[in-house]
C-alpha positions in Angstrom: -0.3 0.0 0.1 1.3 3.4 -1.0 2.5 6.0 1.6 -0.3 8.4 2.7 2.0 11.5 1.8 2.2 9.9 -1.9 -1.3 9.3 -2.4 -2.5 12.7 -0.5 -6.0 13.9 -2.1 -7.7 16.8 -2.0 -11.5 17.8 -2.4 -12.3 18.7 -6.2 -13.0 22.2 -5.4 -9.5 22.5 -3.9 -8.0 20.6 -7.2 -8.9 22.8 -9.7 -7.0 25.7 -7.9 -3.6 24.0 -7.6 -4.2 23.0 -11.4 -4.5 26.7 -12.1 -1.5 27.8 -10.2 0.8 25.1 -11.9 -0.7 26.3 -15.0 0.1 30.1 -14.1 3.6 29.3 -13.0 4.3 27.8 -16.2 2.6 30.8 -17.6 5.3 33.0 -16.1 8.1 30.8 -16.7 6.9 31.1 -20.4 7.5 34.8 -20.4 10.8 34.8 -18.6 12.2 32.2 -20.7 11.0 33.9 -24.2 12.1 37.5 -22.7 14.9 37.1 -20.3 16.6 33.7 -20.7 18.4 33.7 -24.0 21.9 33.5 -22.7 21.0 30.3 -20.8 18.8 29.0 -23.7 21.8 29.3 -25.8 23.2 26.3 -24.1 20.3 23.9 -25.2 21.2 22.0 -28.0 17.9 21.9 -29.7 17.4 25.8 -29.1 21.3 26.4 -30.3 20.3 25.8 -33.7 18.4 29.7 -33.7 21.2 30.8 -35.9 20.6 33.6 -38.3 22.2 33.3 -42.0 24.8 35.5 -40.9 25.5 33.2 -38.0 24.5 35.4 -35.2 22.0 34.0 -32.7 18.3 35.0 -32.8 17.0 35.6 -29.5 13.3 35.6 -30.5 13.8 32.1 -32.2 15.2 30.6 -28.8 12.4 32.3 -27.1 9.7 31.2 -29.4 11.1 27.6 -29.1 11.2 27.6 -25.2 7.5 28.9 -25.2 6.4 25.9 -27.7 8.2 23.4 -25.4 6.4 24.1 -21.9 3.4 24.8 -23.9 3.8 21.2 -25.4 4.6 19.9 -21.8 1.6 21.3 -20.6 -0.6 20.2 -23.3 0.7 16.2 -22.8 0.2 16.4 -19.1 -3.4 17.5 -18.8 -3.9 15.1 -22.1 -3.0 12.2 -20.0 -4.9 13.4 -17.2 -8.3 13.7 -19.9 -7.4 10.1 -21.4 -7.4 8.7 -17.4 -10.3 10.1 -16.6 -13.1 9.5 -19.2 -16.0 8.7 -17.6 -15.1 9.4 -14.2 -18.2 10.9 -12.4 -18.4 9.9 -8.8 -16.3 10.2 -5.8 -16.7 6.4 -5.3 -14.7 5.5 -8.5 -11.1 4.6 -7.7 -10.0 6.6 -10.7 -10.7 10.1 -9.2 -7.6 10.0 -7.6 -5.8 10.5 -10.7 -7.5 14.0 -10.6 -7.5 14.8 -6.8 -4.7 12.9 -5.5 -1.0 11.7 -6.1 0.3 15.3 -6.0 3.8 14.4 -5.2 4.1 12.2 -8.3 2.0 14.5 -10.2 4.4 17.4 -9.8 7.1 15.2 -10.6 5.3 13.8 -13.5 4.6 17.3 -14.8 8.1 18.5 -14.7 9.6 15.5 -16.1 7.0 16.4 -19.2 8.5 19.9 -19.5 12.1 18.6 -19.3 11.6 15.9 -22.0 10.1 18.6 -24.4 13.2 20.8 -24.2 15.2 17.8 -25.9 12.7 17.1 -28.4 13.6 18.0 -31.9 12.8 21.2 -33.5 10.7 19.3 -36.2 8.2 17.8 -33.3 7.8 21.3 -32.0 7.2 22.8 -35.2 4.7 20.4 -35.8 3.0 20.6 -32.8 3.1 24.4 -33.4 0.7 24.0 -36.4 -1.5 21.5 -34.1 -1.4 24.3 -31.3 -3.3 27.1 -33.6 -6.1 24.6 -34.2 -6.5 23.9 -30.7 -6.5 27.8 -29.7 -9.2 28.5 -32.6 -11.5 25.9 -30.3 -10.3 27.7 -27.0 -11.7 31.0 -28.6 -14.9 29.2 -30.0 -15.5 27.5 -26.4 -14.9 31.4 -25.3 -17.8 32.7 -27.7 -20.4 30.2 -26.9 -19.9 30.6 -23.2 -20.0 34.7 -23.7 -23.5 34.0 -25.7 -25.1 31.6 -23.4 -24.1 34.2 -20.5 -25.7 36.9 -22.3 -28.8 35.3 -23.3 -29.1 34.0 -19.5 -28.7 37.6 -18.3 -31.4 39.0 -20.7 -33.9 36.3 -20.1 -33.6 36.9 -16.2 -33.9 40.2 -16.9 -37.1 39.9 -18.6 -38.7 37.5 -16.3 -38.5 40.3 -13.5 -41.5 42.8 -13.5 -39.6 45.5 -12.1 -36.3 45.5 -14.3 -37.1 46.8 -17.5 -35.2 50.1 -16.5 -32.2 47.8 -16.4 -33.1 46.4 -19.7 -33.3 49.9 -21.4 -30.0 51.4 -19.4 -27.7 48.2 -20.3 -28.9 48.5 -23.7 -28.1 52.4 -24.0 -24.8 51.6 -22.4 -24.0 49.1 -24.4 -24.7 50.8 -27.9 -22.9 54.1 -26.8 -20.1 52.0 -25.6 -19.6 50.6 -28.8 -20.3 53.3 -30.7 -17.5 55.5 -29.0 -15.0 52.8 -29.3 -15.6 52.5 -33.0 -15.2 56.3 -33.3 -12.0 56.0 -31.6 -10.6 53.4 -33.4 -11.3 55.5 -36.7 -9.9 58.3 -35.4 -6.8 56.8 -34.3 -6.6 53.3 -36.8 -8.0 55.2 -40.2 -6.8 58.6 -40.0 -6.7 59.0 -44.1 -8.3 57.3 -46.8 -5.0 54.9 -47.6 -5.7 53.0 -44.6 -8.1 50.8 -46.5 -7.9 47.6 -44.7 -8.1 48.9 -41.3 -11.6 51.0 -42.7 -12.8 48.1 -43.9 -12.1 46.4 -40.5 -14.1 48.9 -38.7 -17.0 49.3 -41.0 -17.6 45.9 -41.8 -18.0 45.5 -37.8 -20.6 48.3 -38.1 -22.6 46.8 -40.8 -22.5 43.5 -39.0 -23.9 45.2 -36.1 -26.8 46.9 -38.2 -27.6 43.3 -39.4 -28.1 41.5 -36.1 -29.7 44.4 -34.3 -32.2 44.5 -36.8 -32.6 40.8 -36.7 -33.0 41.0 -32.8 -36.1 43.1 -33.2 -37.5 41.4 -36.1 -40.5 39.2 -35.8 -38.2 36.0 -36.6 -35.8 36.6 -33.4 -35.6 33.9 -30.7 -38.0 35.1 -28.0 -35.4 35.4 -25.5 -33.1 37.7 -27.7 -33.5 41.1 -27.9 -31.7 45.0 -28.0 -29.8 43.9 -25.0 -28.3 41.2 -26.3 -27.4 42.9 -29.9 -26.1 45.6 -27.8 -23.6 43.3 -25.7 -22.5 41.8 -29.0 -21.8 44.7 -30.7 -19.6 46.0 -27.7 -17.9 42.8 -27.7 -17.4 43.1 -31.5 -16.4 46.6 -31.3 -13.7 45.5 -28.6 -12.5 42.9 -30.6 -11.6 45.3 -33.7 -10.2 47.5 -31.4 -7.8 44.6 -30.0 -7.2 43.6 -33.5 -6.3 46.8 -35.1 -3.8 47.1 -31.8 -2.2 44.1 -32.9 -0.7 45.4 -35.8 3.0 45.6 -35.9 5.0 48.8 -36.0 6.0 48.9 -39.2 2.6 48.7 -40.6 1.6 52.3 -42.4 -1.3 52.9 -40.1 -0.7 51.5 -37.0 -1.1 53.9 -34.1 2.2 53.7 -32.1 0.3 55.4 -28.8 -1.4 52.3 -28.3 1.8 50.5 -27.4 2.3 52.6 -24.2 4.9 52.8 -21.8 7.0 49.8 -20.0 4.9 50.3 -17.0 2.1 50.2 -19.0 2.5 47.1 -21.2 3.5 45.4 -17.9 0.3 46.2 -16.3 -1.4 45.1 -19.5 0.3 42.0 -19.7 -0.3 41.1 -16.1 -4.1 41.6 -16.4 -4.1 39.6 -19.7 -2.2 36.3 -18.4 -4.7 37.0 -15.4 -7.8 37.1 -17.5 -6.5 33.8 -19.2 -6.1 32.0 -16.3 -10.2 33.3 -14.9 -11.3 32.1 -18.0 -9.8 28.6 -18.0 -11.1 27.9 -14.4 -14.5 29.5 -15.0 -14.6 27.5 -18.3 -13.7 24.0 -16.7 -16.1 24.2 -14.1 -19.2 26.6 -14.7 -19.9 26.0 -18.6 -23.6 24.4 -18.8 -22.1 21.4 -21.1 -19.5 20.4 -18.2 -21.7 20.9 -15.2 -22.7 18.1 -13.3 -24.5 19.9 -11.1 -27.5 20.6 -13.3 -27.8 16.8 -13.9 -27.8 16.5 -10.4 -30.8 14.4 -8.9 -30.3 13.6 -5.3 -27.1 12.0 -5.9 -24.4 13.1 -3.1 -21.8 10.8 -5.1 -21.4 12.7 -8.2 -18.2 15.0 -8.5 -19.1 18.8 -9.0 -18.1 19.0 -12.5 -16.5 16.8 -15.0 -12.7 16.1 -14.5 -11.9 14.8 -17.9 -13.3 17.8 -19.3 -11.7 20.1 -17.0 -8.3 19.0 -18.4 -9.4 19.1 -21.8 -9.9 23.1 -21.2 -6.5 23.0 -19.4 -5.0 21.6 -22.8 -6.5 23.9 -24.8 -5.6 27.0 -22.7 -1.9 25.8 -22.8 -2.2 25.8 -26.9 -3.7 29.5 -26.7 -1.3 30.8 -24.1 1.4 29.5 -26.1 0.0 31.4 -29.4 -0.4 34.4 -27.4 3.4 34.4 -26.4 4.4 33.9 -30.0 1.6 36.1 -31.8 0.5 32.8 -33.5 3.7 33.1 -36.0 5.5 29.8 -36.2 8.3 31.5 -38.5 9.7 34.3 -36.9 8.3 36.5 -33.9 7.2 40.2 -35.5 9.4 43.1 -34.6 8.3 44.7 -31.5 8.6 47.9 -30.2 11.5 49.1 -27.7 13.0 45.7 -26.4 9.8 43.7 -27.0 9.4 42.8 -23.2 5.5 42.4 -22.1 4.6 41.9 -25.7 1.8 39.4 -26.9 -0.5 38.6 -29.4 1.3 41.5 -32.1 1.4 40.7 -35.8 -0.7 40.3 -39.0 -1.8 36.8 -37.8 -3.0 37.8 -34.8 -4.9 40.8 -36.2 -6.6 38.0 -38.8 -7.3 35.7 -36.0 -9.2 37.9 -33.7 -11.0 39.5 -36.8 -12.2 35.9 -37.5 -13.1 35.2 -34.0 -15.3 38.4 -34.4 -16.9 37.3 -37.4 -17.7 33.8 -35.8 -19.0 35.5 -33.2 -21.6 37.4 -35.4 -22.2 34.4 -37.4 -22.9 32.4 -34.4 -25.2 35.0 -32.9 -27.3 35.3 -35.7 -27.6 31.8 -36.0 -29.1 31.6 -32.2 -31.7 34.3 -33.5 -32.8 32.7 -36.6 -32.3 29.2 -35.3 -36.3 28.6 -33.9 -37.3 29.7 -37.4 -35.5 27.7 -39.6 -35.4 24.3 -37.1 -39.5 24.6 -36.6 -39.8 20.8 -35.3 -37.3 21.6 -32.4 -37.9 23.2 -29.3 -35.7 25.9 -28.2 -37.1 26.9 -24.7 -35.0 26.5 -21.7 -34.6 23.0 -20.3 -32.0 21.3 -18.0 -28.9 20.2 -19.3 -28.7 16.6 -21.0 -32.8 16.4 -22.1 -33.1 16.2 -25.6 -35.0 18.7 -27.6 -39.0 17.7 -28.5 
């Protein structure tokens, strides 16, 4: 029988935060290796091959290689947990310990996998990088679905309250005013003259899409739980995505607004807040989304785990790939030119711009589909129902 300290078990609600702390530590380690450890990385055989044609050592290549390796180590760790925890639902199942116990062995395994990735050939990391792009896209899709679900839940809750009409009106007003203010600001700073054709297209197309789904949301063909508030919040989100995409344009782009970079202190604060936002999104996606919530399916069964552990680790695996893409700006060839010394920069470059705009268009398509689906699929019942039930 294994010693107690070796099989140390904690409650599932505590376990999720232990995994989160480990994930956050690797995120910080990725940043440190990318920006501050070039001299050390030069001694790693696989990263020693990061030489320019003139024979000089390319720091950005080594930093990117370190980020990819840490991301792959994280992905392997969480993928292994996902496989071993499939169909684990109850506290009485012995395999639950894979999620809530064996912490000393688990941390050793995590460190071992991270170390192994640093001796893997560069070709393997290149392949993982392509795969990570797909995983990161799935992560973004998860976030969009959860956002739309949250917006509908809030709107439906307000509609059911007799005295909440003023909240709907104020929320709608603030959302549209905020979105229009953002659109006006990005027109001013990222489209100062007619030659900024691509930027003008992004901004104008955002406005056109907002007009389309706003008209649908007040038409008789819309989903009953939709309205101007849901469209206003989606418009605000799309405007923010457009601003974020244009702010990701590289410094050498013709219409880049240089004031968006900020001082080193401002970039550091934004960097920390960005990583914190990713960590928060990970933990909320893991345990609070309807698709993974076992509490909603609980009858009177105290043996059920509070969330599905295999999907918990699947989300962490997706987040590992997404964070990697942020650090290397979705670019597997060379990191884009960074302002100043490049410290604290994430998600910068033309690939990042197009990924963000694609996520905006995906959000709009999904939102319009939710508005029109009840009219298109007339044989389905789209009324609110418990998770796991089948539509009539």
